[in-house]
C-alpha positions in Angstrom: 104.6 114.2 118.2 104.7 115.8 121.6 106.4 113.9 124.9 103.5 115.2 126.9 101.7 112.4 128.3 98.0 111.8 127.2 95.6 109.1 126.4 95.8 106.8 129.7 94.7 103.4 128.5 93.4 102.7 131.9 91.2 105.3 132.3 90.1 106.6 128.6 87.7 103.9 127.1 88.9 102.1 124.2 88.4 98.6 124.6 85.0 97.1 122.4 82.5 95.4 124.9 79.5 93.8 123.7 76.1 95.8 124.5 78.3 98.7 126.3 80.7 100.0 123.6 84.2 101.5 124.3 85.7 101.0 128.1 88.8 101.5 129.9 90.9 98.8 131.2 89.6 99.7 134.9 86.2 99.3 133.6 86.6 96.0 132.3 88.0 94.6 135.7 85.6 97.0 137.9 82.5 96.0 136.3 82.0 92.2 136.6 78.5 92.2 134.4 80.5 93.1 131.1 79.1 90.1 129.1 82.1 89.5 126.3 84.4 91.7 124.2 83.2 93.2 120.8 85.2 93.9 117.7 86.4 91.4 115.0 87.7 88.0 116.1 91.2 89.4 115.5 90.7 92.2 117.7 88.9 89.9 120.2 91.7 87.4 120.7 94.4 90.6 120.8 92.4 92.2 123.8 91.9 88.9 125.6 95.7 88.0 125.2 96.5 91.5 126.4 94.3 91.1 129.4 95.4 87.7 130.2 98.9 89.1 130.4 97.7 91.6 132.7 96.3 88.6 134.7 99.2 86.8 134.6 101.5 89.5 135.7 99.3 90.5 138.6 97.9 87.2 140.1 99.2 84.0 138.6 98.0 81.2 140.8 100.6 78.4 141.8 98.2 75.4 141.2 94.6 74.9 140.6 93.6 75.0 144.3 94.9 78.7 144.5 93.5 79.3 141.1 89.7 77.9 142.4 90.3 80.0 145.8 91.2 83.1 143.7 87.6 83.3 141.7 87.0 85.9 139.4 86.5 88.4 142.0 89.9 88.0 143.6 91.5 87.8 139.9 89.8 91.2 138.8 90.7 92.9 142.4 94.6 92.1 141.6 94.3 93.1 138.2 93.1 96.6 139.3 95.8 96.9 142.0 98.2 95.9 139.4 97.0 98.7 136.7 97.2 101.2 139.8 100.6 100.4 140.2 101.9 100.4 136.7 99.3 103.6 135.8 102.2 105.5 134.4 103.2 102.7 131.4 100.0 102.8 130.0 100.0 106.4 128.3 99.3 106.0 124.5 101.6 109.0 123.8 104.5 110.3 125.8 107.8 109.7 126.4 107.2 106.2 127.4 104.3 105.1 124.8 102.4 102.0 125.3 103.8 99.3 123.3 105.8 101.6 121.3 109.5 102.2 120.4 110.7 105.8 120.0 113.9 104.5 118.8 112.1 103.0 115.7 111.5 106.6 114.7 114.0 106.1 111.9 111.6 103.5 109.9 109.6 104.8 107.2 105.8 105.6 108.2 102.9 103.8 107.0 99.3 104.7 106.5 97.0 103.0 109.2 95.0 101.5 106.3 98.2 99.5 105.3 98.5 97.6 108.4 94.9 96.8 108.8 93.9 93.6 107.6 90.3 94.8 107.0 91.2 97.8 105.0 91.6 97.9 101.2 94.5 99.7 100.1 96.9 100.1 97.1 95.1 98.8 94.0 92.9 96.4 95.8 89.5 96.6 94.8 87.0 98.1 97.7 84.0 96.1 98.1 82.2 97.2 101.0 82.1 100.9 103.2 84.0 98.3 105.9 87.1 98.1 103.6 87.8 101.8 103.1 90.2 103.6 105.1 89.4 106.3 107.7 91.1 108.6 110.0 91.1 106.7 113.5 90.3 107.9 116.8 93.2 107.6 119.8 91.1 104.5 121.1 91.3 102.9 117.4 94.9 103.7 117.4 95.0 102.1 120.9 93.5 98.8 119.6 95.7 98.5 116.5 99.0 98.7 118.3 97.8 95.7 120.6 96.7 93.7 117.5 100.0 94.4 115.4 101.7 92.9 118.3 100.8 89.7 117.3 98.9 89.9 114.1 101.2 92.1 111.8 100.7 90.8 108.1 104.0 89.5 106.5 105.6 91.2 103.5 107.2 94.3 102.7 105.3 96.8 104.9 107.7 96.7 107.7 110.8 98.7 107.3 113.2 96.2 108.4 116.2 98.9 107.2 116.3 100.1 110.8 118.1 97.3 113.2 118.2 98.4 117.1 120.2 95.4 118.4 124.0 95.6 117.2 124.9 92.5 114.8 121.4 91.6 114.7 120.9 89.6 111.4 117.6 88.1 111.4 115.9 91.5 109.7 118.1 90.7 106.6 118.2 88.3 104.0 120.8 86.1 102.4 122.4 88.8 100.7 122.3 91.4 103.4 119.6 93.2 102.1 116.4 94.3 104.4 114.4 91.3 104.5 110.7 90.9 104.3 108.8 90.9 107.3 107.6 87.6 108.6 104.1 87.0 109.7 102.9 88.0 113.4 103.3 84.5 115.3 100.0 84.7 116.4 99.0 85.0 112.6 101.1 82.2 111.1 101.2 81.5 107.2 97.5 80.9 106.9 95.9 82.3 109.8 95.6 80.3 113.0 92.4 79.2 114.7 92.5 80.4 118.2 90.2 78.7 121.0 89.6 80.1 124.4 87.1 79.0 127.2 84.3 81.5 127.5 82.2 82.2 130.9 79.2 84.0 131.5 81.0 87.6 131.9 84.5 88.8 130.9 86.1 88.6 134.2 84.9 84.9 134.3 86.2 84.1 130.9 89.4 85.4 132.0 89.9 83.4 135.3 89.1 80.5 133.3 91.9 81.0 130.9 94.5 81.6 133.7 97.5 79.4 133.6 99.1 78.1 136.9 102.6 77.7 137.7 102.2 74.0 138.1 100.7 74.1 134.3 104.1 76.0 133.0 106.1 73.4 134.5 104.5 70.6 132.6 104.5 72.7 129.7 108.3 73.1 129.6 108.2 75.6 126.7 109.0 78.7 128.6 112.3 78.7 130.6 111.8 82.3 132.0 108.3 81.0 133.5 105.6 83.8 133.6 107.6 86.6 132.3 107.8 90.4 132.7 105.3 92.5 130.5 107.2 94.8 128.2 105.4 98.0 129.6 107.3 96.9 132.9 111.2 96.7 131.2 110.9 97.8 127.3 113.2 96.1 125.1 115.6 98.5 123.6 116.1 96.1 120.4 115.3 92.8 118.7 117.7 90.8 120.3 118.5 92.5 123.7 118.4 90.6 126.8 114.8 91.6 127.7 114.0 90.9 124.0 115.1 87.2 124.9 113.5 87.1 127.7 110.1 87.8 126.1 110.8 85.2 123.4 111.3 82.8 126.3 108.6 83.4 128.7 104.4 83.0 128.7 103.7 86.6 128.9 106.0 86.9 125.8 104.1 84.7 123.9 100.7 86.3 125.1 101.6 89.6 124.2 104.6 88.8 121.1 105.8 92.4 120.6 106.7 91.0 117.2 106.4 94.5 115.8 108.2 97.6 116.6 105.7 100.8 116.4 105.7 104.3 116.9 102.7 106.5 116.2 102.4 109.7 114.4 99.8 112.1 113.2 98.8 110.2 109.8 100.6 106.6 110.3 103.0 104.7 112.2 106.7 104.2 112.0 106.6 100.3 111.4 109.4 97.7 111.5 109.6 93.9 112.6 110.0 93.7 116.1 110.8 90.6 118.5 111.2 87.1 116.5 109.4 84.5 117.9 109.5 80.7 117.2 106.8 79.3 115.2 104.7 76.1 115.2 107.5 74.5 113.0 110.1 74.9 116.0 107.5 73.3 118.1 105.9 76.4 119.7 102.6 78.3 119.4 100.1 80.5 121.3 98.6 78.3 124.0 95.4 79.3 122.3 96.2 77.7 119.2 95.8 73.9 118.3 98.6 72.1 117.2 99.7 68.6 116.6 103.6 67.9 117.4 103.3 64.0 117.4 104.3 63.4 113.6 107.1 64.0 111.3 106.0 67.4 110.5 104.2 69.8 113.0 100.5 70.7 112.1 98.0 73.6 112.9 94.4 74.2 112.6 94.2 76.8 110.2 91.2 79.2 109.5 89.0 78.1 107.0 85.7 80.2 105.9 84.2 77.2 104.3 84.5 75.2 107.5 82.8 77.4 110.5 85.0 76.8 113.7 82.2 75.0 115.4 83.1 72.0 113.1 86.3 71.7 114.8 84.9 71.2 118.2 85.8 67.5 118.5 89.4 68.2 117.4 90.1 70.9 120.2 88.4 68.5 122.7 90.1 65.3 121.5 92.1 65.2 124.9 88.6 64.4 126.7 88.9 60.7 125.0 91.7 59.2 127.1 92.2 56.6 124.9 93.3 58.6 121.8 96.5 58.7 120.3 98.5 62.1 120.5 97.1 64.6 118.4 96.0 68.1 118.3 96.3 69.9 121.7 95.2 73.3 122.5 96.8 74.3 125.9 94.2 76.8 126.5 91.5 74.5 126.7 93.4 71.3 128.1 94.2 73.0 131.2 91.0 75.3 131.7 88.2 72.2 131.0 90.0 70.0 133.1 89.7 72.0 136.4 86.3 74.0 135.4 84.1 70.8 135.4 83.4 71.2 138.9 83.8 75.1 139.4 81.9 76.7 136.3 78.3 76.7 135.9 78.3 77.9 132.6 81.2 77.3 130.0 81.6 77.5 126.3 84.4 77.4 123.5 85.3 80.2 121.3 87.1 79.8 118.5 88.0 82.4 115.7 90.8 84.1 113.6 91.3 85.4 110.0 92.3 83.3 107.0 95.2 85.1 105.1 96.8 84.4 101.6 100.6 84.5 100.8 102.3 85.4 97.4 106.1 85.7 97.1 106.7 86.6 100.8 103.8 89.3 100.8 100.6 88.4 102.9 97.2 89.8 102.1 93.5 89.3 102.9 92.0 88.4 99.4 89.5 86.3 97.7 87.4 83.9 100.0 89.5 85.0 102.9 87.7 86.2 106.0 87.4 86.4 109.6 85.6 83.4 111.3 84.0 83.0 114.9 82.0 80.5 116.6 80.7 79.8 120.2 79.3 76.7 121.3 78.2 76.6 124.8 78.8 73.1 126.7 76.4 71.3 128.6 75.9 72.1 132.5 77.0 68.7 133.8 80.7 69.6 132.1 81.2 66.8 129.7 83.5 63.7 130.1 84.5 61.0 127.8 80.6 59.2 127.4 79.5 62.6 126.1 82.5 62.8 123.8 82.1 59.8 122.2 78.6 60.4 121.6 79.5 64.2 120.2 82.2 62.2 117.8 79.7 60.0 116.7 77.4 62.5 115.5 79.9 64.8 113.9 81.1 61.6 111.8 77.4 61.1 110.7 77.1 64.7 109.6 80.5 64.5 107.7 79.1 61.7 105.8 75.6 63.5 104.9 77.5 66.2 103.6 79.3 63.7 101.3 76.1 62.0 100.5 74.4 65.8 99.6 77.6 66.5 97.4 77.4 63.1 95.8 73.7 62.8 95.2 73.5 66.3 93.7 76.8 65.4 91.5 75.3 62.6 89.9 71.8 64.2 89.5 73.9 66.6 87.0 76.0 63.6 85.7 72.9 62.0 84.7 71.9 64.7 82.6 75.3 64.9 81.2 76.1 68.3 83.0 78.8 69.6 84.8 77.7 69.7 88.3 80.6 70.3 90.6 80.0 73.8 91.4 76.5 73.1 92.5 77.2 70.2 94.5 79.6 72.0 96.5 77.0 74.8 97.1 74.6 72.0 98.1 77.1 70.7 100.5 77.9 74.2 102.1 73.9 74.9 102.5 73.7 71.8 104.5 76.5 72.5 106.8 74.9 76.4 107.0 71.3 74.6 108.2 73.3 72.3 110.4 74.7 75.2 112.5 71.4 76.4 113.7 71.0 73.1 115.4 74.6 72.0 116.7 74.2 73.8 120.0 71.1 71.5 120.7 73.0 68.5 119.4 76.4 69.6 121.9 73.5 69.3 124.6 71.4 66.3 123.9 73.9 64.0 122.1 74.3 61.2 124.5 70.5 61.0 125.1 69.1 58.7 122.4 65.6 59.9 122.3 66.5 63.4 121.8 69.3 62.6 119.4 67.0 60.7 117.1 64.7 63.4 116.9 67.5 65.7 115.9 68.9 63.4 113.1 65.2 63.7 111.4 66.2 67.6 111.3 69.4 66.8 109.9 68.1 64.7 107.3 65.6 66.9 106.3 68.4 69.4 105.5 70.0 67.1 103.2 66.8 66.4 101.4 66.2 70.3 101.6 69.9 71.2 100.1 69.7 68.5 97.4 65.9 69.8 96.3 67.3 73.3 96.2 70.0 72.7 93.6 68.1 69.6 91.6 65.4 71.0 89.8 62.4 68.8 88.6 60.6 71.2 86.7 60.8 68.6 83.3 60.6 64.9 82.8 63.8 64.5 82.1 64.8 66.4 85.6 62.1 64.6 87.5 63.8 61.2 86.4 67.2 62.5 87.3 65.9 63.7 90.9 64.3 60.8 91.5 67.1 58.2 90.8 69.7 60.1 92.6 67.6 61.3 95.6 69.5 60.4 99.2 68.4 57.4 100.8 68.9 58.2 104.5 67.2 55.0 105.8 70.6 53.9 107.3 71.5 57.0 109.0 68.2 57.3 110.8 68.7 53.9 112.3 72.1 53.7 113.2 71.9 55.9 116.1 69.6 53.5 117.7 71.7 50.4 117.0 74.8 52.4 118.4 72.9 53.3 121.9 71.8 49.3 122.1 75.3 48.3 121.7 76.8 50.2 124.3 73.9 50.3 126.8 
């Protein structure tokens, strides 16, 4: 392609914003009324991490006091000044194309659809129009490049025959042949669940998720500290000095540069880039929840059958001071602790993409899907008492889901029928019904009268799910239905006893 500079990401609209459409990087930081990012969950995560990279490079505060004094407006002003200073490094096309490696032009070209997780290519069945490959605009190409930095699928699509760092062997297997590409560090083996604090507007959301120098010292994960964005100093290979610095800095983790790409008219040259450590080595993105307290590291993976809001008590477990070390999301823990007295509106956004793997090839198939949830927290930012009440209610909902499953299964067993699939569907329906009332539960779980009213609703969801999957049209069905119908009296009384015991 021509080396002429064109399509500057600071000026051109390419970032999806809810209720607005595509906007430029300058627009994001100039127009403070933008409510939230648009696009699919992976695009939201990747763009949030890009914007945080810009913010961390521009205005990283020293501690929580500096962060509070900065405020969203101060952060946005600093980011605008930073973007103007580095404007020449944000051309999508030219001699220094944004987040691209001209030296990787020897790698084979992949079609755009082949590297888009939502597009069906090869012999994959196309189920909806969304899965069809289409020509991309420059704005869509820019967004794809940003997503690929951390969320490239593992497999043979990366041309690892091209190695830019001399004597670098991580792109080869034990036999010295090109290795299968590893999953992007923000995606992982099954698809990490990412979480961020969410404010009323985009600039406030970015401000809430800024990490301070003091917090970085507490983490002790990044020897190079905040680090330098790749557009300021681009790596020349997979293991050059700049690449090593990116592997060992916060900015290098926010924008992993795990794929070396170069756009063409029909696709992109595509190879594996910087190899970051994974959760098994004790390193994850700040937005990923992981547990390193046991013998084997654990991470929270995306589960399309378990919506992200159901993980809320795990994500916020740091609020329980007496709790044993467990899952920790740095982005939430650092942000929520300081936001309690400084944010009027605060929520938790969680999302990601579930993926499958086979023989080293990663793909989206079967029940794999995008997921996302937003849960707004009470105005008086929650503490340990609120968390204990929410944890109790979530445990009770889990128990109700098991009651639905068992009652439905026993209904069919009574009639000598296999009811596992029906029981599973009844349990899923129960959770879908609960989702409509969960936000209310978050706000009132510490108030006995209001929670008791909600328990009656959740109990009705149990009966609704059971009745839908357990017919009572014949005498035999009616007998089985009556014999196995859930008894929820204990559930409706236990909440009162709990509050009386803790009064």
